[in-house]
N, C-alpha and C positions, 0 to 999 in steps of 0.2 A: 794600177793606173796612176799616172802622175797628175799633178795639178795643172790647170789650164794656164796659158800665158796671161800675164797681167795686161790690162788695157789702160793705157795712160790717157786721161781725159783732160783736155785743155780748157774745157768750159769753166765758167766761174764757179769757184767753191768745189771743184772736183776732188775726189779722193780715189785712192787705189781700191779696186774691187777684185775679189778673187772668185772666179766662177767655178762651180763643180763641173767635171768632165761629163758631158751628157752623151757622148758618142763613143769615141775610141781614144786610146792613149796618145796616138800620134796625130790627132786632128789639129788643124791649124785654124787660127782665127780668120774670119772673113770680113772683119770690121775694116772700114776704110778710115785709117787714122789720118789726122790732119794736124799740122802744126799751127794752123791759123786760128787765132782767137778773135772771133768777130765782136764779142762783147755785147751781143744782142740776144742773150739767153732767155730774157723775159720770164725768168723764174721757173723754167721747165727743166733745169739741169738736174743732175743726179746727186746734188749735194745733200748729204744726210746728217752731217755733224752739226751740232749747235755751236754757239760762240764759246770761246775759251773763258771759263769761269773759275780758273784755278786761283785767281787773286782774291776771290770772295772768301771771307772767314767762314769756317764750317758752320758756326751757329747761325749765320745769316742766310744760309741757302734755303731755297724754297722747301726742299724735303725736310730740313730740320724744323723750320717754322711750322709746317703742316703737322709734323710729329708732335711738337710741343702743344699745338692747339688740340690735337686729338687727346693727348694726356690730360689737358685741362678739362676738356669736355667729359672725359671718362671719370675723372675724379669728382667733377660736379655731379655726374650721374650717380656715383657711389654714395654721395651725401644726400642728394635730393630724393632719390627713389625710396629709401627707407622712411624719410620724413613724410613723403606722400602717402606711403602705406599706413603710417601712424595717423595721418590726417583723415584717411578714410574711416577710421574707427572713432576718432575724437570729434570730428566736425559734425555739426547738426545735420540731421537728415533734411533734404529739401522738403519744403512745406507741402508740396503736392503729393508726397508719398506718405504723409502721416495717415495712419489708420488704413493703409492699403489692404490689410487683411480683412477689412470689413467692406460691405457693399458701399457704393457711392452715397455720400451725404454732403450736401453743400456746406462749405466751410467759409468762414470769414477770415480776412487777414488778421494777424495777431494784434495790429494796432486798434482793431475794433472789438476785441474780446472783453473790454471793460464796460461795454454798454449795459449789459445785464448784471454787472458786478458792482452793485451799489452797497453803501455802508448804512447800517442802522435802519434797515427797512422795517416799517411798522405794519405794512400790508403786503400781501403777495402781488407780484407783478401781473399775474394772470389769476383771476379768481376762478376756481374750479368747483363744480358741484361735488358734493360728498360722495364717497364710495358707498353704494347701497349695501345694506346688510341683510335685506330680506330677499327671499327667493323670488317673489313676484316681480322684482325690479330687474332681474337678470335674465339674459337670453342664452339658453343652452343649445340652440340650434345652429350656432355658427360653425361647429365642427362637422356638420352633416355634409356640406359641400366638399370638405377636404378629405374626410375619412369615409364618408358614406354612412356613418352612424353617429349618434349623439354620445358625448362624453361629459365629464365635469368641467370642461373648458367653457368659458362663457364670455359675454361682453355686455355692455349697457351703454345707454346714451350719456353723453357728457356735455354739460353746458359750460362755456368759457366766457369770461368777461375780462377784456384787456384793461389794465389799470396801471400803465407804466408811463408817467409824465416824461421821463428821460427820453423815451423813444421818439418824441415829436421832433427832436433836433437831428435825428439820424436816419429815420426810415419813414417812407410814405405809405408803403403797402407791405403787409406781412401775412404769411400763410400759416395756418395752424397745423401742428404735427403732434400726435399723441404717441408717447413712448411708455412701455410697460415693462415691469420686471417683478420677479418673485423673490429675488435675493439681493437686489441692489448691485449685482455684479454682471449679470447677463441681461441685456436689454434688447428689446425688439420694437419695431415700428408697428403700431396697431391701427392707426388712422391718420389721414392727412386731409388736404383740402377737398378731395373728391367726396368725402363723407360729410362736408360742412354745409350748413344752411342757416339763414336764408341766403348768405353770400359765401364765397370761398375765401374771403380775406377779411381782416379787421379794418373797418373803415375809419374808426377813431381809436385813440390809444388811452383815453382816460374816461372815467365815468362822467365827469363834468361835461366834456366835449362830446361824449358819445350819447348822452340822453337828449332826445329831441322828440317833441310832440308835433304831429302833423295831421292835417285834415284836408281831404280833397272835397271841394264843394260840388253842388249840383252842376249838371251839364249846361243848364241855361239859367240866366238871371230872369227875374220876373218881368212880365211885359212892361210894367210901369217904369222899369229901370232902363228902358231903351233910350231914354233921353240922354243918357251918359255916353252913348256911342258916337254922337256927333258934336259934343261940346267938351271943353276941358273938364277934367274930373280928378278928384282926389279919392282914392280907394284905400281904406284902412281895414285892418283886421283887428277886431276887439276881442281879446282873450280874457276870460273871467274864470276864476276858480269857484264861483257860486253856481248853483243850479238855476235853470230857467224859471222855476217857481219863485225863487228868491228875487230874481230880476223882475218878475211880474209885480211883486209887492212894492218895488221901488217906483213910485209915481205911476202906478197902475199900468205898468208895461205889459203888453199883450204879445210877448215874443213867442209864446207857445200856443196861441190861439190859431187854429187852422183858418186859412183864408182861401176862397175860391180863386183860381187863376185869373178869371175874367169876371168882372162884375161882382156884386155882392161885397159885403164887408164894408167897413168904414174907411174913409180916406186916411191914409197913414201920414201923420204930420212929421214923422221922422224924429231923430234924436238930436238934442241940442248938445253943445259942448259940455254943459253941466251934466247931462245924462251920461256922456262918455266918461267924465271924471268919476261919476258915482258907480257906474256899472262895469267898467273895464279895469282890469289889473295891469295889463300890458297891451300896448298897441304898436303897430308898425304899418307902413303903407307906401304906396306909389302914387305918381301923379303924371299927367300928360294928356295929350289928345290920343285916344285909343284908335283901334281899327286901322292900323297902317297909315295914319295921317302924316307921320314924319314931320310934324310941326315942331319947331324949336322949343326947348324947355325954358328959354330965357323969359318968355312972356308970362310964365306961370309963377306966381309968387311962392317962395318956399320950396321950389322944385330943383333938385340937383341935376347935374349932367347925366347921372346914371339912371334918372327917372324915379328916384326915391324922395319921399318927403323929408325935408330938413329935420334932423334930429332935435334941434332946438325948438321947433314948432310942436313936435310930438311931445317933448318934455313939458311944454307949457300946458298941454291938455291934461297930462297926468303928472302933476308935481309929486315928488317924493315917493315914487313907486318904481324903484329899480329892480324889477323882478324877472329880468331876462330880455331876450331879443326876439322880435317877431318880424318875419318877412312874408311878403305876398308875391307869389309868382304865378305866371299864366301857363296853362297847359297848351301845347302846340296843336292838339286835336281834341275835340269834344267826344269823338266816337270811340276811342280806345278805352279799354278798362284801366290800363296803367297811364298815369299822368307823366308825360315827358315834358319838363318845363322848358320854357324859352329863355335864351340868354340875352335877348334884346330888351331894350327899355320899353316902357309902356306905350310910347308913341308908335312902336312897330309891332305891337301885339295884334294878331288877327282876330277879327270878330267873325261870328257865324250866324246863320239864319236859324231861328227856332220857330216852332209851331205849337199851337194849343188846339187839341182836337176834342170833339165831342165824344162822350161815351156812346157805346152802341145802343143802349136803351133809349137815350134821348134822340138819337138819329132815327131809330125805328118809329118812335112816337111822333116825331115831326112829319115823317112820311105819311103816317096814318091820318094826321090832322089835315095834311095837304089835300087828301083825297075826299074830305067831307064836302058835301054839296053846299053851294053858297046859301047862307042864311041859316044853316043848321047850327044848333048850339053845341059847343064842344062837350065831350063827356064830362060827367061830374068829376071833380078833382083836378081838372086842368086849369080852371080859373080863367078861361078865355085866352090863354096864351102860354108860352113857354117861360118858365121861371128863369130869371137871369138872362133874358134874350139880348142879343147884340143888335145893334142897328142893322137893318137889312135882312133880319131873320124873322120878322113878324109873319103871322098867318095871312094877313091881308095882302102881302106882297107875293104869296106863294099860291096863286090861283091856278097856275098851269099844272095839271096833274100829270102831263106827259113829259115833264122836264127830264133831261138826261141825268142819269145817276152821277156822272162826273161833276155836273154843276151842283148836284146835291152834296157831294163830298166837299166841294170847295166852299159851300155855304157853311159847313160845319167846322171850318178851320180858320184860325187867325195866325198869320205869320208876322214876325217882327225880328229885328236885329238885336242880338244879344252880345254882351261882353264875353270875353273868353272864360273858360272854366278856370277857377282859381285853386291854388294850393297854398295853404297857410302853414308856416313852420314856426315853431316856438322852441328856441334853443336857450341853453343856460337857465333852465327853468328853476325858479325859486318860489315854492308855495308861500302864500301869506301866513303870517303867524296868527292864525285865526282857527278856532275849532270848528266853525261852521263852513267848511269847504268840502268840495267833492274830490273823488280820487283822481279824476282826469279833467283838465280844463275844457271850457266850451269856447267856441269862436263864432263871431258874427262878422260878416263882410258888409261894410257900410260904404256909401259913396256920397259925395257932395261936390257942388260946383265951386265951393270956396271953403277955406279952413274955418270960417265962422259958422258953417252949417246952413240949413239943417242937414242931417245925415240920414240917408235912406238905406234901409236894409235891402240888399240885392236879392235875398231869397226869403220866401215866406214858407210857413209850415204847410205841409201837404194836407189838404182837406179830402179825406177818402169819400165823403158824402157829396162832393161837388159833381155837377153834371159834366164836368170837363176833366180830361186827363192832365197830369202835370206837364209843363212845357218840356219838349224834347227837341234835339237837333233835327232839322228838316231832312238830313241825310240818313236818319235812323228810322226804322219802322215804329209804328205806334205801339205803346204799351198795351197789353191785353188786360191788365188789372193793376191796381194800386194797392200795395200792402200798407197796413196801418202801422207805419214806422214812426215811433215817437220822435218828436223834435229834439228831445233831450239826447237821444242816441245819434241823430243825424249831425248835430252841432258839436258832438264830443270829439276831442282830439285823441289820436292814438299815440301811445308811447313807442318810439322806435329807438331801440338801443343799438346804435351802429357799432359799438365796441363789443357786442355780444354775438356769439356763434353757438350753434348746437351741432354736435357731431354724432351721427348714427353709424358706428363702425360696422363693417361687414365681416372683418376677421376677428378672431378671438383674442382676448387679453391674456388668457392663461387659465389655470385651474383656480377654483374657489379656494379662498384662504388669504393669507397675508399677501398684500400686493402694493406695489408702488406704481403710480400713474403720474407722468410728467407731461405738462403742456409746454410745447416749444413753439415760439414764433420765429419762423424762418423769413429772412429778408427776401423780397422779390428779386433784387438784383443778383443775389447769390443763387437763388433757385433757378433763374432763367439763364445763368451762365453755362454755356455748353461745355466749357472745359471742366466743369465740376462733375460731369456725367460721362467720363471717358469709358467706363466699363459697363454702362447701362445702355440698353437698346432704345428704351422709350423716353429717356431723360426725365425720369420721375421715380418716385419711391415705389417699392414693392411691398405690399402688406406682409408682415411677418419677417421682414429682413432684419438681420442682426445690426445692432447699433453699438458704437464704441461707448463705453461707460463714461460717467461724469469725470471731469467738469464739462458742462454743456455750453458754457458761454463762448466757445469757439464756433458754435453752430447756431446758437439761438440769440436773438437780440432781446428777447424777454423769455423768462422761464420760471415755472413754479410747478410744484408737485403735491399730490395728495397721497396719503398712505392710510391703510386700514385693512380690515378683514372683509374681503369681498364676498357677498352673498352668503354670509353666515353670521349669526348673532354673536357679539363679543362685548365684553364689559368695557374694554378700552384698548388704546393703541400703545400703551407704555412698553409692551414687549417687542415692539417692532423698532429696530434701529433707525436713527435719524428721523423719527416721527415725533412731532410736537403734539401737545394735548389738543390743539384745535383741529387736528387731522391733516395738517400740511407738513410737507417735508422741510426739514431745516434747510434754508437757502444756502448755508455754507457748505452743505454736502452736494449741492447741485452746481455751484459756480466756484471758481477759484483761479489761481494762477495756472496757466496752461504749461504743463511740463514740456521741456524741450525734448524732442525725439532724436535719438542718435542711431548710427548704423551698427550698433553692437548686437547684431543678430547672427545666427549660425551661418547663413549663406555668405554674408560679408566676411566673417572670420575665415571661412574656408577659402574664399577668393583671395584674401590677403595672404594666407599661408602659402597658397600656390604661387603667388607672385614672389614672395620672399624666397621660396625654394628655387624658383627659376633664377632669381637674382643671385643667390648663392652659387648656383651652378655656373653662371656667367662669370662671376668673380674668380672662381677657381680656374676657369678655362682661359681667361684673358689676362689676369694680373701677372702671372709669371713672365709673360713675354711682351707686355705692353710697353715696357721701358726699353726694349731692344728695337732699334730702328729697322724698319722693313727695307731690305735692299731691293731696289728696283731701278730701272733705267729711266733717266730723265728725258730721253729722246730716243727715236728709232735708231737702232744700230744694226747694220746688215749682218753682223755676226750672230744676232739672235736667230736668224732664219737657218743658220747652220745646224741648229738643234732640232730642226723639223725635217721629216722625210719629204713632205710636200704640203702645200696649202691648196685646199680645194674650195672653190666657190661655185655653188650650184644655183642655177635659176630654173624653176619649174614652171612650165606652161601647160595649161589644160584646155580650156575652151572659153566661150563667152568673149570677153574683152581681151583675152590673151592670144592675139593673132601675131602676124609677122611684124607689124610695127611695134607692138608691145615687146616682143622678143628682142628686136634689134636695139631698141632704146635701153632695155635692161642689160643686154650684152655689152653695150658701149660702157655702161657704168662698171660692170664687172672687170672688163679689160683695163679700164682706167685705174682700177685699184691695184694694179701691179706695183709692188713696192720696189724702190730703186735698189740696185745691186743685190737682188735677192739671191741667197746662197742655196736655195732649194727650188724645186719645180713649183711654179704657180699655175695651177690647173683651173681652167674655166670650163664648166660643163653646162650645157643646155639640155635639160631633160624634158622631152615632149610627151606629155601624157595623152594628148589628143590623137596621137598616131596619124599625123597628117603629113603627106608627102611634100607639100609646098613649104612647110616649115623647115624641113631638112634641106631643101634646095636653097632657101633663103639664107640658112645658116652657112652653107657652103660659099655663097656669094659674099657674105660678111667676112669669112675667113680669107677669101681672096684679097679683100681690101687690106686686112691686117698683114697678109703675106707680101703685098706689093709696096709696103712702106719703104721709102728710099733710105739709103745709108750715106749721108753727106753732111756737110756743114760743121764738121768738127765733133759731131756726136755719133754715138753708136746707133745701130738699128733700134735698140730698146729705148734710147733717149728720145729718138724721133717718134717712136710709137707712143710713148707716154705723153709727149707734148701734143701729138695729134689727138689722142683720145681725151685728154684734158679739155682741149678746146671743143671737141665733139660733145662732151658732156655739157658744157656751157650752152651750146647751140640747141640741145635737146631736153634740157632739164625742165623747161616750162611746158613741155607737151603733156597734155592731159588725155585721159582715156576717151573723152568725147571727140578728140581730134585724130587719134590713132587706134582706138579700140575696135571692138567687134561690130559696132553699129555703123561704122564708116564704110561706105561702098567704094569710094575713090578718095585717095589722099589729096589734100589741097597742095597745089604746086609749091607754095612756100614751105609747107610742112615736109613735103617730099624732098626738097633740096636740102633742108637741114638734116633730115633723118638719114639720107644716104651718104652724107659727108661732103657734098659739093660745096656748101657754104663754108664748111670748116677749112677745106683746102684753100679756098679763095682768101679767107681771113688770114691764114698763116702765111701765105705767099705775100700778102700785102703788109702785114705788120711785123713779120719776123725775117730772119736771114734766108729763108727759103727762096726769096725772090731773086737772089743773086745767081741762081743756077739755071741752066738752060731748060727749055721746055721739054726736051726729050727725057730729062731726069724724072719727070712726073708722068710720063706716058703710061707706064704700067699701072700706076696708082689711079690715074684718071680713068683708064679702061675698066679697072675693077670697080670704081665708084659708079661709072655709067652702067655696068652690068647689075650692080645692086639697085640702082635707081630704076632700071627697066623692070627688074623683078618686083619691086614694091609697087610700081605703077600698073602692073598687069594683073588682072583678076584678083584685086585686093580682097582679102577675106573670103575667097572662094577656094575650097580645099578638097583634096582627093584622098580618101582613106587608103592607107597602106595595107598590105596583107595582114589580117587581124592577128594571126597566131605566130607571127614572126617578130623577132627582136631586130631593131635597126640601130647600129652604132657606127659612128664616124669619128675619125681622129684627125687632128691637125697639128702639125709641128712646123716651126719656122724653117725657111730654106737652109739656114745654117743653125744647127741645133745649139751651138754655143753662143749665138748672138743674143739670145734672150732666154729667160727661164719660163716664158709663157708657153703653155700647152692648152689646146682647146679640144673639147670632145662634144659630140652630139649623141644622145641616147634616147631611144624610144622603145620601151619594153612592149612585149606582145600585149594585144588587147583583143582577145577573142570575144566573139559575141556570146552573151550570157542570157539564159532564159530567166526572165523575171519571176517565173513561178518557182524556181529553185531557191532554196535558202543558201545565201553565200556564207561559206565557212572557210576556215584557214587550213583545212585538211582536204584530202581528195574525196569527193563524193560525186554522185550522179550529176551530170551537167558541168563538171569541173574539167578544165584543160590542165594536163599535167605532163610531166616528163619523168623519166627514170634515171636514178643515179646509182651506178654500180658501186660495189664496196671499194674497188681500187681506184675510183675516180679522184682526180686532183682539181684544185681550183681553176687551173688553166683550161680544163675540159668543160667548164660551166656553160659557156655560150654554145658550144657544140652540142651539149646534151639538151639544152633548151630548144634547139632547132627540131629535134625529134620528139615533138609533143603530140598528144592525142587528147580526145575528149572521152571521158567516161560516160557510157550510155548504158541503158538497161539491156539485159539479155546477152551481154557480151562479157564473159568472164575474163578477168585479167588477174588471175592468182599468180603472183610472182613473189616468192618468199626470199629472193636473193636481192633484187634491186629495190631501192627505196623510191616510192612515188612522192613527188614534190609538186604542189600546185604551181601552175605557170604564173598566177597572180595571187601570191599568198596574202597580200594586203592590197586593198583598193585605195584609190585616191592618190594624192600627192605624197602621202607618207610612204606608200609602197614604192612610188617612183624614187624617192630619196634613198630607200634601202637598195634599190636596183643600182643606182649611181654609186653608192658606197661600195657595193660588191665589185662593180665593173672597174672603178678607178683603182681599187686595191689590186685587182688582177693585173691591170695595165702597168702599175708602178712596180710590180714584182717581177716584171719581165726582165730578162738578162740585159737587154739594151738600155734599160733605165736604172741600172744599178750604179751606185756611187763607188762601190768597192771600199767603203769605209764604214765606221760605226754609224754613220748617218742612215744606212739602210735599215737599222733597227730603231731609229728614232720615231717618236709619235708624229702623227699628222694633224693638221689644223683643218677643221671642217666648218664651213660657213654657208649660210643659205641666203640668197638674194631674192627677195620677193619680186615676182615678175611684174607686178603692177607698179613698182617703184624703181627708182634708179639711184644707185650709189653715186655719191658726189665725192671725188678725191679732194 
């Protein structure tokens, strides 16, 4: 077969094209050549060559520059990659991965590791109770819960006292953690804040600030002090280091003499300023109008805005006695056991109602006397009346024997308003340099209306012999009995060491013998940081967890340690490394410079070796040819297609949104991808996996539109087809599935006009040279477009299934086979009904449709053999040892459909009528897949 005649194109930028003979050797061209050049090509011509760039120096071409850039990047890679591998081993490990082989333990940034690293320390940062050496101080039951039996493992209580002045500038709250070790190399966590009491944190950081004396006073002030509830008042706390007996000896003070709550006793003249100077070692006080009066402090001399007495006036009362600081605070409620102090000044302190009740014996006696007949003499011993009687409680006024018991109860009570319950605190305590002092100071609460006195004591000693109970808040029940509590004990202040904690561990420390115990103070901000507990579920320590060995100053803001022989007698600690004679661990062994961690571990070395091995392999593969330029075409050349047997573009439709509109839009893009002057067949195949009859009908209508393309205007049939489909793509590229997909019941008229090609034809006739030709030149094309429009407008997305077990294939070729290289095919492989109860396999089994292939069958017999298919069922033997049974659908889904198309197109192009008669018949083919839900844009 000879070459086809050349077609001379007069359109702009045209080149000579050589077509392969697709029909017969003596076929003639049907193209309508024209010598007229309209000059209105609009870019749709078949020009494929780029501009002439022969004048450009070779080194300045785009290909050369790209090659040079690639070499530079590759050489950079050759240098940078080994350096990066070295950096992996020499660079410091990220701080978050330090100690990752141990359980989570909150760590501080390196900039704060010097907090606990102080020089020339004379005292430990945390004082720790000594390690006990006697058996009775050790608990050997801690292992019972873990192992079920007792062992030599033990624990014991530990007392800690924070004494780190450095810490006041860095941390507000710290938690205690106890670490133990038997060899100073392997450490474990033995206790933490869950085992601490009375609090879970250190409130203060030094012994000076941590030592505080406190005393909570009685719930009610005495009745005579009710005068201070409605007038301005100065309330001071007088702290003395002498006993109450010593105070009695000073001017005959009767501080410890019991006084009845009501009546009895001598009138209290109060303390003068001279008495305060003689009896008090430290004073502090508040001032204002109490009981929520909210009166301004300005009218009270010596009263500050915070409600405290001016320090200069207090210093005038106690000259030359700087022995500490005393504060007076009010409890918010008198009923609770714990005193929660108010933060408001004295003018906003609430007062409460108190009551003095008779004892039960006096009440019963009064009832008996009330029932005596008038004129009878009271029994001997009563003296004609009740001792200590109040006004309104005499026998003469109680002649009505039938009076209600409620009235009787009210006669035995006296109610009054009391100042709030007070809490006195004594901080920075300095005992006087006197041998005659007590172990804990005493406090008296005094009140006056002016700073000149006299000062009244707000509380009197309890008289257990009185006929009346001590005053109690009206909201609380009456006391059943009054214990004989000494006034010395009531007025004593308790020492509260807020820098001291006691830990009672639940887990074991280790076995008896040499032991190290370290107390670590962990900062609250680090402890509560969630990023510090990435590998822990509960975001807290686990008793017995392993701990990274010293230095500890990267985890502890304060640290100290004890060493010794636990629970066994021993003469000394000199045999234990790092242990000082006083029983503490040398601080230099616990803190120090934090060593930088590196990635020099086995996994990282293995990772780097693998990287370097791959790098070496890449160098060997790429270096020999990297400097040789890669030969490639700078632009499309039709001669490239001569090296291919055919180009296949497949669009697969199945179901859902892949209906007629989706298929047409996708096919428009595939046809528009027809390369100009293609030297091989360009095959467009629509594979319908849904096996729907309307899809095949619609495909035929589309093929009619392609076949009705006119051949005029100085262009060939193919040029006009490419121009038409390019504009058709522009008209349909913005159509989305919600306008043409499976959920659409009827196409919108504007969408329909664009999808069928009507607007495309109108646009080309208006803007291009097609308008110069008579109307009858478009008649065939307009009829084909109208037929496609009618098909899309009728029963859209309503489908009829084809015969399930039959294959359907349709072919389309142009009227003149040499006018274009475009070929179109429709395939729909068999889709027999399958029983969902059968397992789908790729070989013939029960429930599978299959066909037989004889030994002498050829590929051209493939479709014919598939037509004679059967279903394998039970009880029907089909033993055939000659023919091969092949499943009708060896693969399901679109993948199986693509395999079917590949087989079919291969058979079609091997037919004699499609032979080139040259070496091109043995050339490879190009296979492309066009997704049905998208559209190719030329």
